[in-house]
C-alpha positions, 0 to 999 in steps of 0.5 A: 138054912135057906138064906145062906143057900139062896145067897150061895146059889145067887153067887154061883149063878152070878159068878159061874152062871150054872143054874143047876141048883136054882129053885 
């Protein structure tokens, strides 16, 4: 459950670059 979440977070950060759900 953390692997997918981490991947999504990284994807969002790389795509959008929000950085609001990054650990």
